C-alpha positions as CSV (number, residue, x, y, z in Angstrom):
1,M,-75.0,47.9,35.2
2,M,-73.8,48.4,38.7
3,H,-70.3,49.7,39.3
4,L,-68.4,48.0,42.2
5,A,-65.6,49.6,44.3
6,R,-63.8,48.2,47.3
7,D,-61.5,50.9,48.8
8,V,-61.9,54.0,50.9
9,A,-59.4,55.8,48.7
10,G,-60.3,56.7,45.2
11,P,-62.3,59.1,43.0
12,C,-65.8,60.1,43.9
13,L,-68.3,57.4,42.7
14,A,-71.1,60.0,42.3
15,P,-69.6,63.4,41.4
16,H,-73.1,64.8,40.9
17,G,-74.4,63.4,44.2
18,S,-76.0,60.3,45.5
19,V,-78.7,59.0,47.7
20,L,-77.2,56.1,49.6
21,A,-78.0,53.2,51.9
22,V,-75.4,52.1,54.5
23,G,-75.3,48.8,56.4
24,A,-74.0,45.2,56.7
25,L,-76.9,44.0,54.5
26,D,-76.5,40.3,55.2
27,G,-79.2,38.3,53.5
28,L,-81.0,41.4,52.0
29,H,-84.1,40.6,54.0
30,R,-87.4,42.5,53.8
31,G,-86.1,45.4,56.0
32,H,-83.1,45.8,53.7
33,Q,-85.4,45.6,50.6
34,A,-87.5,48.4,52.0
35,L,-84.4,50.5,52.7
36,L,-83.1,50.0,49.2
37,A,-86.5,50.8,47.7
38,R,-86.6,54.1,49.6
39,V,-83.1,55.0,48.3
40,R,-84.1,54.1,44.8
41,E,-87.2,56.2,45.0
42,R,-85.5,59.2,46.5
43,A,-82.6,59.1,44.0
44,A,-85.1,59.1,41.1
45,A,-87.0,62.1,42.7
46,L,-83.8,64.1,43.2
47,H,-82.1,63.0,39.9
48,L,-79.1,61.5,41.8
49,L,-77.4,58.1,41.8
50,P,-78.7,55.3,44.1
51,L,-75.7,54.0,45.9
52,A,-75.1,51.4,48.6
53,I,-72.2,51.1,51.1
54,S,-71.6,47.8,52.8
55,F,-68.7,45.8,54.3
56,E,-66.9,42.5,53.8
57,P,-66.2,40.8,56.1
58,L,-69.2,41.9,58.1
59,P,-68.1,44.1,61.0
60,R,-69.9,41.7,63.5
61,A,-67.9,38.8,62.0
62,Y,-64.6,40.7,62.1
63,F,-65.0,41.3,65.9
64,S,-66.5,37.9,66.7
65,K,-64.4,35.3,68.5
66,V,-66.4,32.5,66.8
67,P,-67.3,32.2,63.1
68,L,-70.5,34.1,62.3
69,P,-73.1,32.2,60.2
70,R,-74.0,34.1,57.1
71,L,-77.4,34.4,55.4
72,G,-75.9,35.1,52.0
73,S,-72.6,35.1,50.2
74,V,-70.7,38.1,48.9
75,R,-71.9,37.2,45.4
76,D,-75.5,37.1,46.7
77,K,-75.1,40.6,48.2
78,I,-73.6,42.0,45.0
79,E,-76.3,40.4,42.7
80,G,-79.1,41.4,45.1
81,L,-78.0,45.0,45.3
82,A,-77.8,45.2,41.5
83,Q,-81.2,43.7,41.2
84,A,-82.5,46.3,43.8
85,G,-81.5,49.1,41.4
86,M,-78.3,50.3,43.1
87,Q,-76.0,51.8,40.4
88,R,-73.0,52.0,42.6
89,L,-71.7,49.7,45.4
90,L,-68.9,50.6,47.7
91,L,-68.1,47.3,49.3
92,L,-65.5,48.3,51.8
93,R,-62.9,45.9,53.1
94,F,-63.5,45.8,56.9
95,D,-60.1,45.6,58.5
96,A,-58.2,47.1,61.4
97,A,-57.8,50.5,59.6
98,L,-61.5,50.8,58.9
99,A,-62.4,49.6,62.4
100,A,-60.2,52.3,63.9
101,M,-61.5,55.1,61.7
102,P,-63.4,57.8,63.8
103,A,-67.0,58.2,62.9
104,E,-66.4,61.8,61.8
105,D,-63.6,60.7,59.4
106,F,-66.0,58.1,58.0
107,V,-68.4,60.8,57.2
108,H,-65.8,63.0,55.5
109,R,-63.8,60.4,53.7
110,V,-66.4,57.8,52.8
111,L,-69.9,59.3,52.7
112,L,-68.8,62.6,51.2
113,A,-65.5,62.3,49.4
114,R,-66.0,58.7,48.1
115,A,-69.8,58.4,47.8
116,G,-70.9,62.0,47.1
117,A,-73.7,61.8,49.7
118,R,-76.6,64.2,49.4
119,E,-79.0,62.0,51.3
120,V,-78.1,59.0,53.6
121,W,-80.5,56.3,54.7
122,V,-79.8,53.8,57.5
123,G,-81.6,51.4,59.8
124,A,-82.8,52.6,63.1
125,D,-80.0,50.8,65.1
126,F,-77.2,51.7,62.7
127,R,-73.8,52.4,64.3
128,F,-70.5,53.1,62.7
129,G,-67.0,54.4,63.3
130,H,-64.4,53.5,66.0
131,Q,-66.1,51.9,69.0
132,R,-69.5,52.3,67.2
133,R,-69.7,56.0,68.3
134,G,-71.4,57.1,65.1
135,D,-75.2,57.0,64.9
136,L,-78.1,58.7,63.2
137,A,-77.9,61.8,65.5
138,L,-74.2,62.3,64.5
139,L,-75.1,61.9,60.8
140,Q,-77.8,64.5,61.2
141,R,-75.6,67.0,63.0
142,M,-72.8,66.7,60.6
143,G,-75.1,66.7,57.6
144,A,-76.6,70.0,58.6
145,G,-73.2,71.6,58.2
146,L,-71.9,69.6,55.3
147,G,-74.9,69.6,52.9
148,F,-76.5,66.2,53.2
149,A,-79.6,64.9,55.0
150,A,-79.7,61.7,57.1
151,H,-82.7,59.5,57.8
152,A,-83.5,56.2,59.5
153,L,-86.1,54.0,57.8
154,E,-89.0,53.1,60.0
155,T,-88.7,49.7,61.7
156,H,-90.2,46.9,59.7
157,L,-92.1,44.3,61.7
158,H,-93.4,40.7,61.1
159,D,-95.9,39.3,63.6
160,G,-95.0,42.2,66.0
161,A,-91.3,41.5,66.0
162,R,-88.5,43.5,64.2
163,I,-87.2,42.0,61.0
164,S,-83.4,41.5,61.4
165,S,-80.6,39.2,60.3
166,S,-80.3,37.9,63.8
167,A,-84.0,36.9,63.9
168,I,-83.6,35.0,60.6
169,R,-80.5,33.2,61.9
170,T,-82.5,32.2,65.0
171,A,-85.4,30.9,62.8
172,L,-83.0,28.8,60.7
173,T,-81.2,27.4,63.8
174,A,-84.7,26.2,64.9
175,D,-85.3,24.7,61.4
176,D,-88.2,27.0,60.9
177,F,-87.8,27.7,57.2
178,A,-91.3,29.2,56.8
179,A,-90.5,31.9,59.4
180,A,-87.1,32.5,57.9
181,A,-88.7,32.9,54.4
182,A,-91.3,35.3,55.8
183,L,-88.6,37.6,57.2
184,L,-86.3,37.2,54.1
185,G,-89.0,37.8,51.6
186,Q,-87.9,34.6,49.8
187,P,-86.9,31.1,50.7
188,F,-83.5,30.5,52.4
189,C,-81.0,29.4,49.7
190,I,-77.3,28.6,49.3
191,G,-75.7,28.9,45.9
192,G,-72.4,28.1,44.3
193,R,-70.5,26.5,41.5
194,V,-70.8,22.7,41.1
195,L,-67.4,21.0,41.6
196,R,-66.2,17.5,41.0
197,G,-66.1,15.4,44.2
198,Q,-65.2,11.8,45.0
199,Q,-68.3,10.7,43.0
200,L,-69.2,8.4,45.9
201,G,-72.8,9.3,45.6
202,R,-72.9,8.1,42.0
203,T,-71.6,4.7,43.1
204,L,-74.3,4.5,45.8
205,G,-77.0,5.4,43.3
206,Y,-77.3,9.0,44.3
207,P,-75.2,11.3,42.1
208,T,-74.9,14.7,43.6
209,A,-74.1,18.3,42.6
210,N,-71.4,19.3,45.1
211,I,-71.0,22.9,46.2
212,R,-68.2,24.0,48.6
213,L,-69.0,26.7,51.1
214,G,-65.4,27.8,51.5
215,R,-65.1,30.3,54.4
216,R,-68.8,30.9,54.5
217,V,-70.4,29.6,57.7
218,S,-73.9,28.1,57.2
219,P,-76.5,28.6,59.9
220,I,-78.0,25.2,59.1
221,H,-76.6,21.6,58.8
222,G,-78.2,18.3,58.2
223,I,-80.3,16.5,55.5
224,F,-83.0,18.4,53.7
225,A,-85.8,18.3,51.1
226,V,-84.8,20.9,48.6
227,R,-85.5,22.6,45.3
228,V,-82.6,23.4,43.0
229,H,-82.6,26.5,40.8
230,G,-80.6,27.4,37.8
231,V,-80.6,23.9,36.2
232,A,-82.6,25.2,33.2
233,A,-79.8,27.6,32.4
234,S,-77.4,24.7,32.2
235,L,-79.5,22.8,29.6
236,P,-79.8,23.4,25.8
237,G,-82.2,26.3,25.3
238,G,-82.2,27.1,29.0
239,R,-82.6,30.6,30.3
240,S,-80.4,32.5,32.8
241,G,-81.2,33.1,36.4
242,T,-80.0,31.1,39.4
243,S,-81.4,32.7,42.5
244,C,-84.6,31.6,44.2
245,T,-86.4,34.7,43.1
246,R,-84.8,35.1,39.6
247,D,-84.9,31.6,38.3
248,T,-86.8,31.9,35.0
249,G,-86.8,28.2,34.4
250,A,-88.4,25.5,36.5
251,S,-86.6,24.4,39.7
252,L,-86.0,20.7,40.2
253,P,-86.8,18.8,43.4
254,G,-84.2,16.9,45.3
255,V,-82.6,15.9,48.6
256,A,-79.5,17.4,50.0
257,S,-76.8,17.0,52.7
258,L,-75.1,20.0,54.2
259,G,-72.3,19.1,56.6
260,M,-69.0,17.2,57.2
261,R,-70.1,13.8,55.9
262,P,-68.8,11.9,58.9
263,T,-69.3,8.4,57.5
264,V,-66.8,9.0,54.7
265,G,-64.4,11.1,56.7
266,G,-65.2,14.5,55.2
267,R,-62.8,17.3,56.1
268,E,-64.8,20.3,55.0
269,V,-68.4,21.4,55.0
270,L,-70.0,20.5,51.7
271,L,-73.4,20.9,50.2
272,E,-74.4,17.8,48.2
273,A,-77.7,18.0,46.3
274,H,-79.2,14.9,44.5
275,L,-81.8,16.0,41.9
276,F,-84.6,13.5,41.5
277,D,-85.1,12.0,38.0
278,F,-82.3,14.1,36.5
279,N,-79.2,12.7,34.6
280,G,-77.5,15.8,33.2
281,D,-73.9,17.1,33.6
282,L,-73.9,20.1,35.9
283,Y,-70.1,20.4,36.6
284,G,-69.0,24.0,36.5
285,R,-72.5,25.5,36.6
286,H,-73.7,27.9,39.3
287,L,-76.8,26.5,41.0
288,T,-78.9,27.7,44.0
289,V,-80.3,25.2,46.5
290,E,-83.6,26.2,48.2
291,F,-84.1,24.5,51.6
292,V,-87.7,23.4,52.0
293,R,-87.7,21.2,55.1
294,K,-85.1,19.5,57.4
295,L,-85.3,15.7,57.5
296,R,-82.8,14.9,60.1
297,D,-79.4,15.7,61.6
298,E,-76.1,14.4,60.2
299,E,-75.0,11.1,61.7
300,K,-72.1,8.6,61.3
301,F,-73.1,5.2,60.0
302,A,-71.2,2.0,60.6
303,S,-71.0,1.1,56.9
304,L,-71.7,2.4,53.4
305,D,-74.6,-0.1,53.2
306,D,-76.2,1.4,56.3
307,L,-75.6,4.9,54.8
308,T,-77.2,3.8,51.5
309,R,-80.3,2.4,53.3
310,Q,-80.7,5.7,55.1
311,M,-80.3,7.6,51.8
312,H,-83.2,5.6,50.4
313,R,-85.3,6.6,53.4
314,D,-84.2,10.3,53.1
315,A,-85.1,10.3,49.4
316,A,-88.5,8.8,50.1
317,A,-89.2,11.3,52.8
318,A,-88.1,14.2,50.6
319,R,-90.2,13.0,47.7
320,A,-93.3,12.8,49.9
321,L,-92.7,16.3,51.2
322,L,-92.3,17.7,47.7
323,G,-95.4,15.9,46.4
324,L,-93.5,13.4,44.1
325,P,-94.2,9.7,43.5
326,L,-91.9,7.3,45.2
327,S,-89.0,5.9,43.2
328,A,-87.9,2.3,42.8
329,H,-85.6,2.6,45.8
330,S,-88.4,3.6,48.1
């Protein structure tokens, strides 16, 4: 089981030493996965603890004047790091104090005193400390005198381009889910707990599982053909696992809306997923929605009748994309 800590201050998380990865780690894409695999391998070889250091909010989001779309939630990051074999996670609160910390202090207070670093692994473009003055060269210079080694993992490419969170966001913005999945190493998904809504979809013939995004900013919006994971865990005899890669039960096909719901005067971004040919109770369950293909942008309709007719068309299009027979509405 992975141990989670949040603060700079505190006892050493690895008194006998650690091999650690440091980074924002948004989305845990294929480059991150390679970094974590290297840390896990080196920790096993050196008989040390594999440890990850990351930040919430993301440093880039903290400094941005506009909301930064996220590839994964905090929960996704924690679960993904545990699944990757990290035994300790120092998920630092990125605030004014941490932003102002000199790079040298970060090395002494975080990498050494808090994380017990014996070997540090970062991405090639990693920067840290006040005004981003810390880099691999500084880590290597300080490590030579303080007893730890520092390395940058070789850049991972896909079709000749570097794998990065920014490249994945660009692919998602262009509705290229195949490209995003190739960079992520799995389909793009959004998960969350199913909450009770206005139940308007049920009255229109399309009951939905509603997931609030809260403060998370999605890189995509619109109407989509989807597959929903984690439903099997909600049924009698079902097995656990709700992520796209860990779902041990069958996913269910559906159609989903992600946005503000302008026709009904929505005031927050909501993910509403209608599962085809399913009539169970999913309230309170944690589900993960895998986005397969975008059908259209959101739009405001003049009436609920017009909206319902479009929902029939959306459902038919999603069924066709997912290889399902048409329903009575189609």
